[in-house]
PATIMI-953947 format. One record per atom (N, C-alpha, C, O): residue number from 1; atom name; x, y, z. Coordinates in pm, 1 decimal, always signed. Each point is the difference from the previous one (the first is absolute). Example, Ala and Ser with C-alpha at 12.3 -4.5 7.8 and 13.67 -1.06 7.14 Angstrom:
REM residues 2
+------+------+----------+----------+----------+
: resi : name :        u :        v :        w :
+------+------+----------+----------+----------+
:    1 :    N :  +1319.0 :   -569.0 :   +780.0 :
:    1 :   CA :    -89.0 :   +119.0 :     +0.0 :
:    1 :    C :    +90.0 :   +120.0 :     +0.0 :
:    1 :    O :   +103.6 :     -1.9 :    +66.5 :
:    2 :    N :   -138.6 :   +106.9 :   -138.5 :
:    2 :   CA :    +82.0 :   +119.0 :     +6.0 :
:    2 :    C :    -77.0 :   +109.0 :    +73.0 :
:    2 :    O :    +50.9 :   +110.8 :    +16.9 :
+------+------+----------+----------+----------+
This chain:
REM residues 73
+------+------+----------+----------+----------+
: resi : name :        u :        v :        w :
+------+------+----------+----------+----------+
:    1 :    N :    +85.5 :   -116.0 :     +0.5 :
:    1 :   CA :    -84.8 :   +115.4 :     -0.9 :
:    1 :    C :    +87.0 :   +124.3 :     +0.4 :
:    1 :    O :    +98.1 :     +5.5 :    +74.2 :
:    2 :    N :   -130.0 :    +91.1 :   -152.3 :
:    2 :   CA :    +76.7 :   +121.4 :    -10.0 :
:    2 :    C :    -53.3 :   +108.0 :    +96.6 :
:    2 :    O :   -107.4 :    +54.6 :    -25.3 :
:    3 :    N :   +175.7 :    -23.1 :   +130.6 :
:    3 :   CA :    -38.9 :   +100.7 :    +95.1 :
:    3 :    C :    +69.1 :   +133.0 :    -39.4 :
:    3 :    O :   +120.2 :     +1.7 :    -26.5 :
:    4 :    N :   -194.8 :   +106.5 :    +23.0 :
:    4 :   CA :    +58.9 :   +129.2 :    -33.3 :
:    4 :    C :    +90.8 :    +50.6 :   +115.5 :
:    4 :    O :    -25.7 :    -24.4 :   +117.9 :
:    5 :    N :   +129.5 :    +93.7 :   -157.1 :
:    5 :   CA :    +90.8 :    +53.1 :    +99.5 :
:    5 :    C :    -56.7 :   +129.2 :    +56.6 :
:    5 :    O :    -61.5 :    +80.0 :    -70.5 :
:    6 :    N :    +84.1 :    -62.4 :   +200.3 :
:    6 :   CA :    -47.7 :   +123.6 :    +64.7 :
:    6 :    C :    +98.0 :   +114.3 :    -30.5 :
:    6 :    O :   +122.0 :    -12.6 :    +11.4 :
:    7 :    N :   -183.8 :   +125.2 :    -50.8 :
:    7 :   CA :    +82.2 :   +118.0 :    -25.1 :
:    7 :    C :     -6.1 :    +88.1 :   +124.9 :
:    7 :    O :    -88.3 :    -18.4 :    +83.7 :
:    8 :    N :   +181.7 :   +114.6 :    -70.0 :
:    8 :   CA :     -1.6 :    +93.4 :   +118.8 :
:    8 :    C :   -133.7 :    +67.5 :    +17.7 :
:    8 :    O :    -42.4 :    +17.7 :   +114.2 :
:    9 :    N :    -27.3 :    +21.4 :   -220.0 :
:    9 :   CA :   -128.7 :    +62.6 :    +11.3 :
:    9 :    C :   -106.5 :    -90.4 :    +60.8 :
:    9 :    O :    -86.2 :    +45.5 :    +75.2 :
:   10 :    N :    +93.5 :   -176.6 :   -109.4 :
:   10 :   CA :    -91.6 :    -93.3 :    +57.5 :
:   10 :    C :    +17.7 :    -16.2 :   +149.3 :
:   10 :    O :    -97.0 :     -5.6 :    +75.6 :
:   11 :    N :   +222.7 :     -1.9 :    -34.4 :
:   11 :   CA :    +28.9 :    -14.1 :   +141.9 :
:   11 :    C :    -44.7 :   +125.0 :    +77.0 :
:   11 :    O :    -54.4 :    -11.6 :   +109.9 :
:   12 :    N :    +76.6 :   +129.6 :   -166.0 :
:   12 :   CA :    -39.6 :   +120.9 :    +63.3 :
:   12 :    C :   -152.9 :     +2.7 :    +15.6 :
:   12 :    O :    -49.6 :    +41.6 :   +104.7 :
:   13 :    N :    -23.5 :    -83.7 :   -203.3 :
:   13 :   CA :   -146.0 :     -4.0 :     +0.3 :
:   13 :    C :    -50.9 :    -98.7 :   +106.3 :
:   13 :    O :    -94.7 :    +29.3 :    +73.0 :
:   14 :    N :   +157.9 :   -144.3 :    -65.8 :
:   14 :   CA :    -41.3 :    -98.1 :   +103.6 :
:   14 :    C :    +28.3 :    +54.2 :   +137.5 :
:   14 :    O :    -85.8 :    -11.3 :    +87.6 :
:   15 :    N :   +201.6 :    +69.6 :    -63.8 :
:   15 :   CA :    +29.0 :    +58.3 :   +128.4 :
:   15 :    C :    -93.9 :   +115.6 :    +38.1 :
:   15 :    O :    -37.5 :    +15.1 :   +116.2 :
:   16 :    N :     +0.8 :    +65.1 :   -215.4 :
:   16 :   CA :    -97.0 :   +108.3 :    +25.0 :
:   16 :    C :   -133.7 :    -55.1 :    +47.8 :
:   16 :    O :    -57.8 :    +50.0 :    +96.5 :
:   17 :    N :     +9.5 :   -153.0 :   -164.4 :
:   17 :   CA :   -127.0 :    -59.7 :    +40.5 :
:   17 :    C :     +8.6 :    -61.5 :   +136.5 :
:   17 :    O :    -91.8 :    +15.6 :    +80.5 :
:   18 :    N :   +202.5 :    -87.2 :    -51.2 :
:   18 :   CA :    +11.2 :    -60.3 :   +132.2 :
:   18 :    C :     +3.6 :   +106.5 :   +109.3 :
:   18 :    O :    -60.1 :    -20.1 :   +105.6 :
:   19 :    N :   +127.1 :   +130.6 :   -126.8 :
:   19 :   CA :     +6.9 :   +108.6 :    +98.6 :
:   19 :    C :   -135.7 :    +62.1 :    +15.9 :
:   19 :    O :    -40.9 :    +28.9 :   +112.5 :
:   20 :    N :    -30.8 :     -7.2 :   -220.3 :
:   20 :   CA :   -131.6 :    +59.6 :     +1.0 :
:   20 :    C :   -100.3 :    -88.1 :    +77.1 :
:   20 :    O :    -77.8 :    +49.9 :    +81.2 :
:   21 :    N :    +81.0 :   -175.3 :   -106.8 :
:   21 :   CA :    -89.0 :    -94.9 :    +70.4 :
:   21 :    C :    +35.1 :     -1.6 :   +148.3 :
:   21 :    O :    -89.4 :     -3.7 :    +84.6 :
:   22 :    N :   +215.6 :     +6.3 :    -52.6 :
:   22 :   CA :    +44.4 :     -1.1 :   +139.6 :
:   22 :    C :    -48.5 :   +121.4 :    +71.4 :
:   22 :    O :    -41.4 :     -9.8 :   +115.5 :
:   23 :    N :    +44.6 :   +127.7 :   -180.6 :
:   23 :   CA :    -43.3 :   +123.7 :    +65.8 :
:   23 :    C :   -148.2 :     -5.4 :    +24.2 :
:   23 :    O :    -47.4 :    +40.6 :   +106.1 :
:   24 :    N :    -26.4 :    -89.9 :   -202.5 :
:   24 :   CA :   -149.2 :     -9.5 :    +16.0 :
:   24 :    C :    -36.1 :    -97.6 :   +113.1 :
:   24 :    O :    -89.5 :    +28.1 :    +79.7 :
:   25 :    N :   +157.4 :   -139.9 :    -72.8 :
:   25 :   CA :    -24.0 :    -98.9 :   +107.8 :
:   25 :    C :    +34.8 :    +65.3 :   +135.6 :
:   25 :    O :    -75.7 :    -15.2 :    +95.8 :
:   26 :    N :   +183.9 :    +84.4 :    -86.9 :
:   26 :   CA :    +41.9 :    +63.9 :   +125.6 :
:   26 :    C :    -98.8 :   +106.1 :    +42.5 :
:   26 :    O :    -32.2 :     +8.6 :   +118.5 :
:   27 :    N :    -17.4 :    +72.9 :   -210.7 :
:   27 :   CA :   -100.0 :   +100.5 :    +32.0 :
:   27 :    C :   -130.0 :    -64.1 :    +45.4 :
:   27 :    O :    -60.6 :    +47.8 :    +95.8 :
:   28 :    N :    +16.5 :   -152.4 :   -159.7 :
:   28 :   CA :   -121.1 :    -66.3 :    +41.5 :
:   28 :    C :    +13.7 :    -63.1 :   +141.3 :
:   28 :    O :    -96.0 :     -2.4 :    +77.1 :
:   29 :    N :   +212.4 :    -46.5 :    -46.3 :
:   29 :   CA :    +24.8 :    -54.4 :   +136.7 :
:   29 :    C :     +6.4 :   +108.1 :   +105.2 :
:   29 :    O :    -49.4 :    -18.6 :   +111.2 :
:   30 :    N :   +109.1 :   +130.8 :   -144.6 :
:   30 :   CA :    +16.3 :   +107.7 :    +96.6 :
:   30 :    C :   -130.2 :    +74.2 :    +30.3 :
:   30 :    O :    -27.8 :    +34.6 :   +114.8 :
:   31 :    N :    -52.2 :    -10.7 :   -220.4 :
:   31 :   CA :   -118.6 :    +78.9 :    +17.5 :
:   31 :    C :   -128.8 :    -82.6 :     +6.4 :
:   31 :    O :   -109.7 :    +49.4 :    -26.1 :
:   32 :    N :   +127.2 :   -176.0 :    +61.6 :
:   32 :   CA :   -114.9 :    -90.4 :     +8.5 :
:   32 :    C :    -88.8 :    +31.9 :   +116.9 :
:   32 :    O :   -122.0 :    -14.9 :     -6.2 :
:   33 :    N :   +185.8 :    +59.7 :   +115.0 :
:   33 :   CA :    -80.4 :    +26.9 :   +120.5 :
:   33 :    C :    -64.5 :   +139.7 :     +4.0 :
:   33 :    O :    -68.2 :    +32.3 :    +97.3 :
:   34 :    N :    +87.4 :    +47.9 :   -196.7 :
:   34 :   CA :    -58.0 :   +136.8 :     +2.6 :
:   34 :    C :   -149.5 :     +0.8 :    -33.0 :
:   34 :    O :    -70.4 :    +95.6 :    +32.5 :
:   35 :    N :    +23.8 :   -198.9 :    -95.1 :
:   35 :   CA :   -148.0 :     -3.3 :    -37.9 :
:   35 :    C :    -77.9 :    -61.4 :   +113.1 :
:   35 :    O :    -29.1 :   -119.6 :     -1.4 :
:   36 :    N :     -4.5 :   +199.7 :    +98.5 :
:   36 :   CA :    -71.7 :    -51.3 :   +117.2 :
:   36 :    C :   -150.0 :    +27.0 :     -7.6 :
:   36 :    O :    -73.6 :    -58.4 :    +79.5 :
:   37 :    N :    +24.2 :   +141.5 :   -168.3 :
:   37 :   CA :   -140.8 :    +33.2 :     -8.2 :
:   37 :    C :    -71.1 :    -80.6 :   -104.0 :
:   37 :    O :    -84.0 :    +53.9 :    -72.0 :
:   38 :    N :   +114.9 :   -183.9 :    +60.9 :
:   38 :   CA :    -65.6 :    -83.9 :    -96.4 :
:   38 :    C :   -138.2 :    -37.5 :    +52.7 :
:   38 :    O :    -14.7 :    -33.9 :   +117.4 :
:   39 :    N :    -86.1 :    +39.9 :   -203.5 :
:   39 :   CA :   -129.0 :    -37.9 :    +47.2 :
:   39 :    C :    -50.2 :   -134.1 :    -59.3 :
:   39 :    O :   -114.3 :    -39.4 :    +22.9 :
:   40 :    N :   +202.0 :    -30.0 :    -99.5 :
:   40 :   CA :    -23.5 :   -131.9 :    -47.0 :
:   40 :    C :   -127.7 :    -14.0 :    -78.3 :
:   40 :    O :    -68.5 :   -101.9 :     +9.2 :
:   41 :    N :    +35.0 :   +206.3 :    -88.2 :
:   41 :   CA :   -117.4 :     +0.1 :    -84.3 :
:   41 :    C :   -126.3 :    +56.4 :    +63.7 :
:   41 :    O :   -102.8 :     +9.6 :    -67.1 :
:   42 :    N :   +107.4 :    +26.5 :   +189.7 :
:   42 :   CA :   -116.5 :    +64.3 :    +62.3 :
:   42 :    C :     +6.9 :   +152.8 :    -24.3 :
:   42 :    O :    +98.2 :    +51.8 :    -53.2 :
:   43 :    N :   -201.7 :    +14.9 :    +92.6 :
:   43 :   CA :     -4.6 :   +144.9 :    -17.1 :
:   43 :    C :    +81.7 :    +75.2 :   +102.3 :
:   43 :    O :    +63.7 :    -63.4 :    +84.1 :
:   44 :    N :    -62.3 :   +196.1 :    -87.0 :
:   44 :   CA :    +77.8 :    +77.8 :    +97.1 :
:   44 :    C :    -56.1 :     -3.0 :   +144.1 :
:   44 :    O :    +68.0 :    +43.1 :    +93.1 :
:   45 :    N :   -188.8 :    -92.7 :    -74.8 :
:   45 :   CA :    -58.1 :     -6.4 :   +129.5 :
:   45 :    C :    +43.9 :   -123.9 :    +79.7 :
:   45 :    O :    -48.5 :    -24.7 :   +110.5 :
:   46 :    N :   +139.7 :    -51.2 :   -168.1 :
:   46 :   CA :    +54.9 :   -123.4 :    +62.9 :
:   46 :    C :   +142.6 :    +25.0 :    +40.9 :
:   46 :    O :    +74.7 :    +67.1 :    -71.2 :
:   47 :    N :    -34.4 :   -122.7 :   +190.3 :
:   47 :   CA :   +137.8 :     +2.9 :    +42.1 :
:   47 :    C :    +43.5 :   -147.4 :    +13.4 :
:   47 :    O :    -58.6 :    -77.4 :    +75.7 :
:   48 :    N :   +163.7 :    +41.7 :   -152.0 :
:   48 :   CA :    +44.9 :   -139.6 :     -1.3 :
:   48 :    C :   +140.1 :    -10.1 :    +54.8 :
:   48 :    O :    +80.4 :    +91.8 :    -16.3 :
:   49 :    N :    -50.0 :   -204.1 :    +82.2 :
:   49 :   CA :   +132.2 :    -28.3 :    +51.9 :
:   49 :    C :    +43.9 :   -131.6 :    -48.7 :
:   49 :    O :    -71.6 :    -99.4 :    +11.9 :
:   50 :    N :   +192.4 :    +96.7 :    -68.5 :
:   50 :   CA :    +56.9 :   -123.5 :    -50.0 :
:   50 :    C :    +59.4 :    -83.0 :   +117.9 :
:   50 :    O :    +79.0 :    +48.9 :    +80.7 :
:   51 :    N :   -121.2 :   -173.8 :    -76.7 :
:   51 :   CA :    +51.4 :    -94.7 :   +101.2 :
:   51 :    C :   +123.8 :    -70.9 :    -53.6 :
:   51 :    O :    +12.6 :    -16.3 :   -121.4 :
:   52 :    N :    +77.6 :    -25.5 :   +206.7 :
:   52 :   CA :   +119.0 :    -71.0 :    -44.1 :
:   52 :    C :    -36.7 :   -131.7 :    -66.3 :
:   52 :    O :    +62.6 :    -40.1 :    -98.1 :
:   53 :    N :   -165.0 :    -28.1 :   +151.9 :
:   53 :   CA :    -41.5 :   -126.3 :    -58.1 :
:   53 :    C :   -154.5 :    +13.6 :    -18.5 :
:   53 :    O :    -73.2 :    +39.1 :    +91.0 :
:   54 :    N :    +30.1 :    -72.9 :   -211.4 :
:   54 :   CA :   -145.5 :     +2.9 :    -25.6 :
:   54 :    C :    -43.1 :   +126.1 :    -71.6 :
:   54 :    O :    +81.6 :    +80.5 :    -45.0 :
:   55 :    N :   -212.1 :    -66.1 :    +36.1 :
:   55 :   CA :    -62.0 :   +107.0 :    -68.0 :
:   55 :    C :     +5.5 :   +125.6 :    +84.6 :
:   55 :    O :    +22.5 :     -8.1 :   +120.7 :
:   56 :    N :    -43.4 :   +128.5 :   -183.8 :
:   56 :   CA :     -1.5 :   +122.4 :    +75.8 :
:   56 :    C :   -133.7 :    +11.9 :    +78.4 :
:   56 :    O :   -100.3 :    -62.2 :    -35.0 :
:   57 :    N :   +103.4 :   +142.8 :   +140.2 :
:   57 :   CA :   -117.3 :    +24.2 :    +78.1 :
:   57 :    C :    -45.5 :   +142.0 :    -30.3 :
:   57 :    O :    +77.5 :    +94.5 :    +15.0 :
:   58 :    N :   -205.6 :    -78.4 :    -58.5 :
:   58 :   CA :    -56.2 :   +125.6 :    -39.4 :
:   58 :    C :   -112.2 :    +40.2 :    +90.9 :
:   58 :    O :    -83.6 :    -83.9 :    +33.8 :
:   59 :    N :    +77.4 :   +209.2 :     +7.8 :
:   59 :   CA :   -103.8 :    +55.4 :    +85.9 :
:   59 :    C :    -60.6 :   +120.3 :    -70.9 :
:   59 :    O :    +71.3 :    +86.7 :    -50.5 :
:   60 :    N :   -205.6 :    -83.0 :    +47.6 :
:   60 :   CA :    -66.1 :   +113.3 :    -64.5 :
:   60 :    C :     -6.6 :   +117.7 :   +101.3 :
:   60 :    O :    -46.6 :    -14.9 :   +113.0 :
:   61 :    N :    +94.5 :   +129.4 :   -158.1 :
:   61 :   CA :     +2.0 :   +122.0 :    +84.7 :
:   61 :    C :   -142.8 :    +52.6 :    +13.6 :
:   61 :    O :    -77.3 :     -3.8 :    -95.7 :
:   62 :    N :    +43.6 :    +51.4 :   +211.6 :
:   62 :   CA :   -136.0 :    +47.7 :    +27.6 :
:   62 :    C :     -0.9 :   +153.3 :    -14.2 :
:   62 :    O :    +88.8 :    +70.2 :    +48.3 :
:   63 :    N :   -189.9 :    -23.9 :   -114.7 :
:   63 :   CA :    -22.7 :   +145.6 :    -14.4 :
:   63 :    C :   -107.1 :    +40.0 :    +99.9 :
:   63 :    O :   -114.0 :    -45.3 :    -10.4 :
:   64 :    N :   +148.8 :   +130.0 :   +107.5 :
:   64 :   CA :    -98.0 :    +32.2 :   +108.4 :
:   64 :    C :   -107.6 :    +91.7 :    -45.9 :
:   64 :    O :    -96.8 :    +19.8 :    +73.4 :
:   65 :    N :   +106.9 :    +38.4 :   -191.1 :
:   65 :   CA :   -105.6 :    +95.7 :    -46.8 :
:   65 :    C :   -111.5 :    -73.3 :    -69.7 :
:   65 :    O :   -107.3 :    +58.0 :    -16.3 :
:   66 :    N :   +124.6 :   -179.6 :    -25.5 :
:   66 :   CA :   -102.5 :    -70.2 :    -73.1 :
:   66 :    C :    -96.2 :    -67.1 :   +100.6 :
:   66 :    O :    +42.7 :    -53.0 :   +102.6 :
:   67 :    N :   -170.8 :    +56.5 :   -134.1 :
:   67 :   CA :   -100.1 :    -62.4 :    +94.8 :
:   67 :    C :    +15.4 :   -150.0 :     -2.7 :
:   67 :    O :    +36.2 :    -57.7 :   -102.6 :
:   68 :    N :    -64.3 :     -7.4 :   +217.8 :
:   68 :   CA :     +9.2 :   -141.3 :    +14.1 :
:   68 :    C :   -139.2 :    -57.7 :    -27.7 :
:   68 :    O :    -95.4 :    +32.1 :    +70.9 :
:   69 :    N :    +83.4 :   -117.0 :   -173.7 :
:   69 :   CA :   -131.0 :    -53.5 :    -36.0 :
:   69 :    C :    -50.9 :   -104.6 :    +95.9 :
:   69 :    O :   -118.3 :    -34.0 :     -3.8 :
:   70 :    N :   +205.9 :    -19.8 :    +91.9 :
:   70 :   CA :    -41.6 :    -99.2 :    +94.2 :
:   70 :    C :    -39.0 :    +57.9 :   +136.0 :
:   70 :    O :    -52.8 :    -71.6 :    +85.1 :
:   71 :    N :    +78.8 :   +201.9 :    -64.5 :
:   71 :   CA :    -28.7 :    +61.6 :   +126.8 :
:   71 :    C :   -149.4 :    +26.8 :    +13.4 :
:   71 :    O :    -66.4 :    +29.8 :    -99.3 :
:   72 :    N :    +12.0 :    -40.1 :   +221.9 :
:   72 :   CA :   -142.4 :    +32.9 :    +18.0 :
:   72 :    C :    -22.6 :   +151.8 :    -20.5 :
:   72 :    O :    +85.9 :    +83.6 :    +28.1 :
:   73 :    N :   -207.0 :    -54.2 :    -78.8 :
:   73 :   CA :    -26.5 :   +143.1 :    -32.2 :
:   73 :    C :    -67.3 :    +70.2 :   +112.9 :
:   73 :    O :    -29.2 :   +119.1 :    -10.0 :
+------+------+----------+----------+----------+
């Protein structure tokens, strides 16, 4: 089988892509913890907390100005 020889430009391109991918991976690992306000698909009235094991726990925030439909009149 005839394999093509690598030229200096090919090696430079490969090294550039390896460095670029390394930087992207490093940035993703470093800034992974900054996204703390995830609502996991719920609306803004939900507050969710990610658990180390298992699914997140979400609690619906209560608006005190809205009337309670279950309260006696």
